C-alpha positions in Angstrom: 14.7 45.9 -21.7 12.5 48.7 -23.0 11.0 51.4 -20.8 7.6 50.0 -21.6 8.6 46.6 -20.2 10.1 48.1 -17.1 7.0 50.1 -16.6 4.9 46.9 -16.7 7.2 45.3 -14.1 7.0 48.4 -11.9 3.2 48.5 -12.1 3.0 44.8 -11.0 5.3 45.4 -8.1 3.4 48.6 -7.2 0.2 46.5 -7.1 1.7 44.0 -4.8 2.5 46.6 -2.2 -0.3 49.1 -2.7 -2.0 48.2 0.6 1.1 48.4 2.7 3.3 51.2 1.3 2.8 54.6 -0.2 4.7 54.0 -3.4 4.7 55.8 -6.8 5.0 53.6 -9.9 7.7 56.0 -11.2 9.9 55.4 -8.1 9.6 51.6 -8.6 10.5 52.0 -12.2 13.5 54.1 -11.4 14.8 51.5 -9.1 14.4 48.8 -11.7 15.9 51.0 -14.4 19.0 51.7 -12.3 19.7 48.0 -11.7 18.9 46.8 -15.2 20.4 49.6 -17.3 23.1 51.1 -15.1 24.4 48.0 -13.4 23.4 45.4 -16.0 21.5 43.2 -13.5 19.3 40.6 -15.1 15.6 41.6 -15.0 14.5 38.7 -12.8 17.3 39.4 -10.3 16.5 43.2 -10.4 12.8 42.5 -9.7 13.6 40.2 -6.8 16.0 42.8 -5.3 13.4 45.6 -5.5 10.7 43.4 -4.1 13.0 42.4 -1.2 13.6 46.1 -0.5 9.9 46.8 -0.2 9.3 43.6 1.8 11.8 44.9 4.4 10.2 48.4 4.4 6.7 46.9 4.9 7.9 44.4 7.5 6.3 41.5 5.5 7.3 37.9 4.9 7.6 36.8 1.3 4.7 34.3 1.6 2.4 37.3 2.5 3.0 38.8 -0.9 0.3 38.5 -3.5 1.3 37.7 -7.0 1.4 40.6 -9.5 0.8 38.3 -12.4 4.2 38.6 -13.8 5.6 35.2 -13.0 7.6 33.3 -15.6 6.2 29.9 -16.7 9.0 27.5 -16.2 9.8 23.8 -16.5 11.5 21.7 -13.8 14.9 21.9 -15.4 14.7 25.7 -15.5 14.7 26.0 -11.7 18.3 27.0 -11.0 18.1 29.6 -8.3 16.3 30.1 -4.9 13.8 32.8 -4.0 12.2 33.1 -7.5 8.4 33.3 -8.0 7.3 31.0 -10.9 4.4 29.3 -12.5 4.5 25.6 -13.5 2.5 22.8 -15.2 3.3 19.6 -13.5 2.2 16.1 -12.5 2.3 14.9 -8.9 4.7 12.0 -9.2 4.8 10.9 -5.5 3.6 12.0 -2.1 5.6 11.4 1.1 4.5 11.4 4.7 5.2 14.9 6.2 7.6 14.9 9.1 6.3 18.2 10.7 2.9 19.6 11.5 3.8 22.8 9.6 3.9 20.7 6.4 0.6 19.7 4.8 2.0 17.8 1.8 5.5 17.0 0.5 6.6 15.0 -2.5 7.7 15.1 -6.1 6.4 17.1 -9.0 7.4 16.4 -12.6 7.2 17.4 -16.2 9.0 16.2 -19.3 12.3 17.7 -18.2 12.5 15.9 -14.8 11.3 16.0 -11.2 11.5 18.4 -8.3 10.6 18.2 -4.6 7.7 20.3 -3.4 6.4 21.4 0.0 2.9 22.7 0.7 2.6 24.5 4.1 -0.3 23.7 6.4 -1.0 27.4 7.0 -1.4 27.9 3.3 -4.9 26.3 3.4 -4.6 25.0 -0.2 -6.5 22.1 -1.8 -5.0 18.6 -1.6 -2.9 17.4 -4.4 -3.3 13.9 -5.7 -0.7 11.5 -7.0 -0.9 11.0 -10.8 -2.9 14.2 -11.3 -1.6 17.2 -13.4 -1.9 20.8 -12.2 -1.2 24.3 -13.2 0.5 25.9 -10.2 0.8 29.7 -10.1 2.9 31.7 -7.7 5.2 29.1 -6.2 8.6 30.0 -4.7 11.8 28.2 -5.6 14.1 27.0 -2.8 17.5 25.3 -2.5 19.0 22.9 0.1 22.3 21.0 -0.1 22.5 21.8 -3.8 19.0 20.5 -4.6 16.3 22.8 -5.8 12.7 22.6 -4.7 9.5 24.6 -4.8 7.2 25.8 -2.0 3.5 26.3 -2.2 2.2 29.1 0.1 -1.0 31.0 0.8 -0.7 33.0 -2.4 -0.3 29.9 -4.7 -3.2 29.0 -6.9 -3.9 25.4 -8.0 -5.8 24.4 -11.1 -6.4 20.7 -12.0 -5.6 20.1 -15.7 -7.6 17.8 -18.0 -4.4 17.0 -19.9 -1.7 14.7 -18.6 1.8 16.2 -18.2 4.3 13.5 -19.1 7.2 13.1 -16.7 10.8 12.7 -17.9 13.9 11.4 -16.1 16.7 13.9 -15.4 19.0 11.4 -13.6 22.4 10.2 -14.8 24.2 7.1 -13.9 28.0 7.0 -13.2 30.3 4.2 -12.2 33.8 4.1 -10.9 36.2 3.8 -8.0 35.8 6.2 -5.1 39.3 7.6 -5.3 39.0 10.8 -3.1 36.9 12.2 -0.3 37.2 16.0 -0.4 37.5 18.4 2.4 34.1 19.4 3.9 33.1 15.8 4.2 32.0 13.8 7.2 30.4 15.5 10.2 29.7 19.1 9.4 27.7 22.0 10.8 25.2 24.1 8.9 23.7 27.5 9.6 20.4 27.1 11.5 18.9 30.3 10.2 15.7 29.9 8.2 16.3 29.2 4.5 20.1 29.1 5.0 22.0 25.8 4.7 25.5 27.1 4.4 28.3 25.0 5.9 29.9 26.8 8.8 33.6 27.6 8.6 35.1 27.9 12.1 31.7 28.4 13.6 30.8 31.2 11.2 28.2 31.5 8.4 29.3 33.7 5.5 25.9 35.5 5.7 24.8 35.3 9.4 28.1 35.4 11.2 28.8 33.4 14.3 26.0 30.9 15.0 25.5 27.7 17.0 25.1 25.5 13.9 23.3 22.2 13.4 25.1 18.9 12.7 24.8 17.2 9.3 26.5 14.4 7.4 27.9 14.8 3.9 30.5 13.2 1.6 32.0 15.0 -1.4 33.6 12.2 -3.3 35.4 11.6 -6.6 34.6 8.6 -8.8 37.0 7.5 -11.5 36.0 5.1 -14.2 39.4 5.0 -15.8 38.7 7.6 -18.4 37.1 10.5 -16.6 36.3 11.6 -13.1 33.0 12.6 -11.6 32.4 14.6 -8.4 29.5 13.2 -6.3 27.7 14.6 -3.3 26.1 12.3 -0.8 23.7 13.9 1.6 22.9 12.7 5.1 20.7 9.8 4.0 23.0 8.7 1.2 26.0 9.0 3.4 24.5 6.8 6.0 23.6 4.2 3.4 27.1 4.4 1.9 29.1 4.2 5.2 26.7 2.6 7.7 27.4 5.6 10.1 24.3 7.5 11.2 24.3 11.1 12.3 23.9 10.2 16.0 26.8 7.7 15.7 29.0 10.3 14.0 28.3 12.9 16.8 29.2 10.3 19.4 32.4 9.5 17.6 33.3 13.1 17.5 32.4 13.7 21.1 34.5 10.8 22.3 37.5 12.0 20.3 36.8 15.7 20.9 37.5 16.1 17.2 35.0 16.0 14.3 37.7 15.0 11.7 37.7 11.4 13.1 34.3 10.9 11.4 35.6 11.6 7.9 38.7 9.5 8.6 36.5 6.5 9.7 34.4 6.9 6.5 37.4 7.2 4.3 38.8 3.9 5.6 35.6 2.1 4.9 34.7 3.3 1.4 37.8 4.7 -0.3 39.1 2.5 -3.1 35.8 0.7 -3.6 33.7 0.6 -6.8 30.3 2.2 -6.9 27.4 2.9 -9.2 25.7 6.2 -8.4 22.4 7.5 -9.9 21.0 11.0 -9.4 20.4 14.5 -10.9 23.3 16.8 -11.7 24.0 20.2 -10.1 26.8 22.1 -11.7 29.8 19.8 -11.8 28.3 17.4 -9.2 26.1 14.4 -9.4 23.7 14.3 -6.4 23.5 10.7 -5.2 19.9 9.5 -4.9 20.9 5.8 -5.3 24.2 4.0 -5.0 25.3 0.4 -5.3 28.5 -1.2 -4.2 30.3 -3.0 -7.0 32.9 -5.7 -6.5 36.6 -5.3 -6.1 38.9 -2.9 -4.3 41.4 -0.6 -6.1 44.5 1.4 -5.5 42.9 4.7 -4.8 46.2 6.7 -4.7 47.3 5.4 -8.0 43.9 6.1 -9.6 43.8 9.6 -8.1 47.2 10.5 -9.5 46.1 9.2 -12.9 42.8 11.2 -12.7 44.6 14.4 -11.8 46.8 14.0 -14.9 43.8 13.8 -17.3 
């Protein structure tokens, strides 16, 4: 990146914090230059790091930050990291009933590359979005939960209704096969309760926040084999309950009675391993995230298929 480009980035960041901090544009540019040119950090990552530093210094939350106008215009399929400020042109595909007073609207946004969940906070005091209507959204924040990316609309977001219609594509894939393995980290798990952190705890510890109380969740990390290739699939709490018939509350009771959380995964394994399934959902890395699943007929020898799959 040229010095002129870095200067532009620095001026935008300086403008965002002009009312809170006594900053010089040159100091901001120097921070960016060190990260980008000395440490080869990508520009977007460098900008986010510098902004986070100034947020800490100013004692501000990210949603209090005004946009400096330097957001990238992205499509749904481009969203692949949390905590990024972006602009989007999308259609409201579906609205759901909010489950908390803090949420004004929640649902799905889409463009030709696929769909993504959105949340609009009540405190943002933004206009209502309507199903089937297309909008230009500026200054939205990307988020991630259980491997699924989403966007959040906050008080600095601007919403402009579009005359044109943004066509919505389908980013889902469909896989079939025998469920031949349930990997470790499945069943009844605990996640970090800190805001915007969903890491699975290991021995009661979060890799970022240390020892925490943790909140229970259900998950299955499974392996489907169609006889030619294997696919790793993640079932979240809702999908896991549909697949196994075991709810989160029932799983917690099972673990409490046995004084052991591993009994939940064992019970699930006995009910679903070696069965055929059809799974539909978006991909995340090497995983398919199960939005829909269907039980197909016929049990199989899971051990035999897993040995075969590992030899491929």
